[in-house]
Every structure is written in structure tokens, then in C-alpha cells.
N, C-alpha and C positions, 0 to 999 in steps of 0.2 A: 240383278241377284246374283247371289254369289251359286257359282259349282259345286254341287255335293252328288258325290253315289257311292255306292255299296255292292262290293260282288261278294258272295260265297263262293269261299275258294275250295272247302275241302266239310263237308258233312259227313261222319265216321259214328261206327259204334267203337267205343273202348270200352272193355270192361273193367272196371270196380270204382268209375265214378260216380257219382251220383248220380240218377239220368240215365249214367250210359251214354251218352252222343259227347262229343265232340264236334263245334263248329270253328270252322277259321273264317273270318270276317276280314274284307279286304277294304279298306275308306279310303278315298280319291276327293281331291277337290279344297276346299274351306269348312271348318268347320265352327261358324260363330252365330251369333241370335240367330239371323235370314234363315239357318240350316239348321238349326238344332231341334228342333220336329222333327225332320227328316233324318236324323242321327238316331234322334231315341224310337223312331217305329224301325230303325235297320237294326240294332242291337236287339231291342221284343220280338224281330220276326221268326227268329228259330225258336222259338219257344222253350222248354227247359232245360236246354244243350248248354254246357259250359263252353264256354265263347271266346277264343284266343283274334287279341284284334289288333291286325297290321297296319302299324299308320306311315307304311314306307310312300307309299303316295298321297297320304296330306299335303297339301303345300303352309296351308295354315290354318294352326288350334287358337282360337281363343277364347274367353274366360265361361263366357255361354255356351260352346262347346265342352268345354273341361267341366265341367259343372253334372252336362249329363252323365258323359262316361262317370263322375264319382255318383251320382245319384243312383247308378244303375248301378255299380260296382257295391255300393251299402246293399241296394235291393237282392244282388246276387248274392251274398255274401253269409242274407241272413238265411238264404236256403242251401248252403252251404257249397254254392256253387262260382268262387274268385272269377273273376274279371281279370285276364292277362293281358296285355301290350305290351306289342312290341316294334320296334324300325321309329322308336321316337323322334325327330329334329331333334336341334337344341333349344329350336325355339317350342314345340309340343312342348320337350323336357320341361324349359322353364316357366311355361304357364299352366302343365300339370302338377308343379310344385308349390308355384304361390295360389293353386286356387287348396292343394291339401295342405297349405299352412294353415288356410283356415278352417277348411271343415274337419282335419281332424282333429283340431283342438277342441270341438264340440263331439266328440266320441264317434262320428263317421267315418266308418271304413274307406279307405280306399282300394285303387285296381294293383295290380300286381304288375313291374314293369320289368323287362328283361331287354334287354341290350340284345337279342337278337331273337328270329323263331325257333332255332334250334335250345335255345335254353328257353325258351318258354313253353315247347313243348315235353323238354324234360322235366319239368315243373307238374307239367299233366301227368305224365309216366310214371314220376314219383311217387302222385297224390294217389293214383291206382295201385300201385302197388304196396301203397299204405291202405288200402283199404281191408278192413275182416273178411278170410275167407273173399279171397277175389274167386271170379268167377276162370273158369278156363280162359285160355286166349286162342281168340279166332283163331284159324288155319292162315289168313294173310296179315296177322299181325304187325310183322315186321315190313315186309313185304309196301303194305298199305303204309307204314311209317315215311320206310324210302323216300313211296311213291308225293306221300303228304309233302315232307319235307320239299322233292326235288320244284313240286308246284308253288310251294311259298316259293322257293327263289328262283321260276321263273316268274312267277307274277312281279315280287322285287324288279325284275332286267323291265320287261313292259310299264309298270312305274315311274322306273326314270326313265324309259326314254320318253316316256310324253311326258313327262314336266321338262325335257329336254326339248321337246314339239314347242311346249306351250310357251317358254320366256323364248328361246332362238326365233321363232315367228310369230310368236304374239296369237297364237291361235285358241279360240274363245275357251277352250278348260281340257280339257282329258279326256273326255269321249270324244269331239272332233279328233284330237290326236290320234287317237286309239282306232278311230275307224281311217284314218289317213292311215295309217301303219298297215293293218289287215288291206286296207285297198292297192296300195303299193305292192306287198309282200305277195299278193299274191298275181298280180301282172310278172312276175321273176319267178312263179313257180316255188316259194319257201312259205314256210312258218311264219307268221308277225313275230313272234319272238325271236326267230334265227335274227331278224333284221333289227327289231331293238336293240341284242345282243351289240352286232356290228355297231349303228348307230350308237351307244354309249362308250364305245372303245375307239371310235374312230374319234382321232382331231378337227375340231371343228372347220367348218368351212372360213375362209377371208369373205369380210364381206364385199360386195359385187363381184365376186372372183368364183369361178367352176369350186366344187368341190376340191376335184383332184386336180388339176392344171398340169397338163402334158405324159398321164400314165399311158402307161404300156398296156396292148390291148392286148396278150399273150394267144396265138390260137390254140385252139383246143386239143388236146394233146388223144391218139389216135389210142381210143379203146376197141379191143376186137369184138368185145361181148354186148358193144351197145345194138338195139334191136334197129337204131334209126343210125344215115350217115353223119359223120362229123359234118357239124357246120346247122344243125338243126336246131332249134331251141327243143331242149330235153330238162323237163324239172325232176328235182331231184328223187323224187318218190320213183318217180320212173325209172332212172337211174340206180337207183336201192335194189329194187322188184330183179332186175336187169342182172346184177350182181347175183341176187340170192337162185333165180333159177339156176346160174351159170354155174355156182357153187354145187347146186340139187345134180345137175349134170355130167359135172365131172366126177362127183362121187358115191355116184347109181342110189339117189337118197329123195325120198319125197317132205321130208321135216331139213326145215334150214332154216335160220333167221340172222340178221346184219342189225347192229348195234351201229350210233354213232358215240363219240364221246363229250359230253357237255362242258364246256369249260365253266359255265356256274360253279356247276361241286364237282365236277372229274367223275359223276355218276356215266353207266353205259344205258343209254337209251335205247331200247327195241323202236326200230322204225318201220322192217318189211320179214315178215313172218309167212311161212307154211306147214300145213302138215298139223300142228299142233293144237291139243282142245283150249276150252276159254282161259282154265285153270291154270295152264300153262305160260300165256298168252299174263295173264292178272299177275302171275306172280313174277314172273322174265319183266315187265313193264319198265324197269326201273333198280338196274343195280351197281351195286357200292359193295366196297371192298374187295376181298381177295380168297372170300367163300364158296367161289364158281370157277370153275375153267375160265371161262369170258374175262370174271375179273383179274386172275393172273395173265392169263395171256397178255392182257391191258398192260395191266404194271411192269411185266419184263420186256414185253414189247417183243415177245416172240411165239411161235406156235405152240399151245399145248394139246397133245392129245389122250383123252382115255380110253382104256384097253375095255375098264367095267364098270360101269355110272356106280352099281350098286355096291363096289368095295373101295371102290376109289377116295385116297384122302382127299380127292379135289376138290369135295361138295360137304358142306356143312349138311346137319340131318335134314332141315325142312328144302333148302334145296336140292338133294338127291330126294326126296317122298316127293315134288313135283315133279322132278323130269323123269321118273319111275312111270309116274302114272300118266305122264303121255306115251309111253311106250320107247324111251329113249333109254339105250343101254351104251352104247359107246359113243362119244363127242369128238370130236379136231373142234376147236378152233382158231383160229389166221386172223393175225391182226392186220390191219388197217395200216402203211405207215402213214406217218404226216412227216410235220418238219420237224429239221433236226431229232431224226427216226424214229419219235414218238412215236405210240401210237394214238391215232384220230378215230380209232373205231374196229370194227368185230365184225366177221360174219363166222358163221359157225353152220356145223353138218353134222345132224341125230341120225341116230343107227339101229335096228330095233334090237341087231342082234350083238351080244360081246362080245368081242373082239375083232371089231371088222377091222379089218387090212387093208390098209392105204398102198397103193403102189407107187414108188418111186416118181415114177408119171404124171398120176393124180396128184401128188404132192406137189413136184416141179410146178404144174397145170393149176393149183391153187398158189402158189406164189407169184404166178403171173399177173393173175387176176386183181391178188392183193396191191400189186406196187402199179398197174395199170388204175383201181382202183384208186389208190394214196394220188397220186398224178392225177387223176379225174379231179378226186375232191379240190387239188389245193388250186386248181387251176379255178375251180366255181367257188373258190373263198376269195381268191384275189382279183374274180371276172365279174361274173354274173354278182357279186354280192354289193361289191363298186355301184355297179353298171345301177342296181335296185338302192344303192345309199345315192346316189346322184340324182335318180327319178324321183325319190319323196325329197331331197333339198328344193328341185325346182317344182314341185307340188305344195309344196307348204308354201311358199312365194306366190304361187298363181294369184290372180283376186279372185 
């Protein structure tokens, strides 16, 4: 029997939409006659919410699966809830076109097709904005949208990695591939999406050979702020927590955070934090653009210091309000240098009084910490990540 699964990626309140809810589903595996009942059940499960369905992880779409999508689209359109599909492969798009040509001649509405998740979300937002007398946007509407986009792109990377494992090693299906990814990632102290991203970017191994024959194993760089001596295995999250606590100690504050740049979409992802309320953590979970000091520091690859959050032009108004609500009145954001001098992350300290006076010694110490952190992250990427890929290669071939 063919493998099929459906994952709920997001379920959000969106004022202005019919029923006020948006659900994003991601399909995996094969949608054919043997799995069409499962597909129909998956589409119906969210109830009256509007749907965006990501087909990135769908290996094959057969006419029976396409008919389910068209039947659901017709029923949803009658209720003012168009079905939006994104991430179609060439094979899926061809099957949908053939199915649509037959069904639409009979006057049946079909799903809306979008080239990317971003375009599908833009369609949702446009529909909400056009609604009569729209409700006021919830306080986290923008950050929810950024977080959703990031989660969908992350999901696409994991789905691609699962497909690579199934095709390269003949694994039974995406569920087995996903379990293997998570298991190997845990063994090496990293998130599965980090390993998935490395897998899809790396050149494939040659048959019967180690993946990276003859690769160098550089020594772990010395880092003065680590809680363990060099040579002992250190998970990434422990390293980032140590970096955060060191920045707090240098600048005499109890509010700090560390972000890493995600190469999938060039967003800053909050990885470690202390001293902030839940609303602050929610708002700044994923940061894009230059409407915050950390975003500007990442773009310029140089430190940004804000003397007064209440009046500084470095914030847009929603970001300013979120920072002030956390009692942050002055901020410094120091980039972590990466390859070619570009920032690969950021650590920031926040202070309860405006005009916090950073001494020259404090700024020098922050620069030293940033250089050491950058060197360690470079080593981590070229050592620990490659170790994890080789482990994945061996484990996928194991009987």
C-alpha cells in the first residue's frame, strides 16, 4: 500500500476571512486511488477553516487524488473558502491540469494554484483585506505571518530531505525518513531541520564510498566563555546559552537573547533568551527585514546601539511597542561574524534605563565574544554537521 500522510503546519486566526481561520496543511507521499480516502479525510479535518495545502512533499499525484482536490475545492468555493494549492511538482501540475480540463468544462470550480507559499499567503491576505468592515488585526498578526512563512519554508526543507533519503537509500517512505533524520540529529545535538538543510545542500556521496573521504578534522577552537573544556561534546543550545549568559555578565543585565540567521529565508531565529515576558518571545521569535536593531545589525554586519527605544528610528512601531512592554529602554545588538564577514547570527542585551553607557572595555569584550562565537560556529558547521551527515549516510544503509 502506498504511503500517504498529512501534517498541520499552522492553524491561525485571520480577521477578514470567512470563518476567521487559516489552516496550512502539508501532504507527503502518494495521492492515488488507494490513499484518496485519507486525502479527503485530511482536507475535511480542519473543519470550516480556509486551507492552503503545500504539495512540496507529495511524490506523486494520480487522477484519483486530483479529483479529491477538485471535489473539495468546489464544495469550499460554494462556502466562500477557496482551496489554495502551492508547491506543485511538474508531475502534479500536469495531472491537475488534465483533471481540471475535464471537470471545469462541467462548470465545477477548481483549486487556486500558486507558485510558492509566499504567493498563496499573499492571496489569503488580499482576500482578508478586501472583506467588508474588517476586524482590527490581532497584536501579533505580522509576527504570526513571518513565523508561518518561516515554518512553511522549514517544512519544505525537511520534506526535500525526506525525499532525498527515500530516493537515495530506498527507505519505505517519508515517515521512516523523518524518523531517521530526527534520530541522527538528536545524537549530534542539533535540530532535525539543520541536518535536513545540510543534506539537501551537500553533494551526494559516491556509491560504496564514504561521503567525505579524506576530509580534515580541525581542532575545536578555544572559547573562553564555554562551561566545558574544549574536546567535550557540547550541544549547540548549550553553547548559545553560554554565549547569552556571558553577554549578560559583560553588560550587567538580566535581559539578553541570541539569534541565528536561517539561510532558508535570511530570517533571524530566536534560539536563546532570558529575562523577557512571553509576548516579547512570541513577537521576536522570527525577525525579517530591517525594522528592528538586530535586523539592521545583521544587514550591515556591524553593531547597533539604541540609546532610547522609545524614540529611536531603528524600530517600527509594533516592534517598539513589544520592546517597551518588556521594559527594554536601551539595546545593543552585536553580530556574530561568519564566512566572508557576513553575520551568521546576533546577540543582543537589553537594559531597563535609556541611555545605558557601554564602556570601551565592555564593547571590546563583546567583540571578543563575537569573534570566538563565530569561530566556534564555523567549526561546528564544518565538523559536527559533517559528522552528522556521515552518520546519516551509514544509518540509512544499515540493514
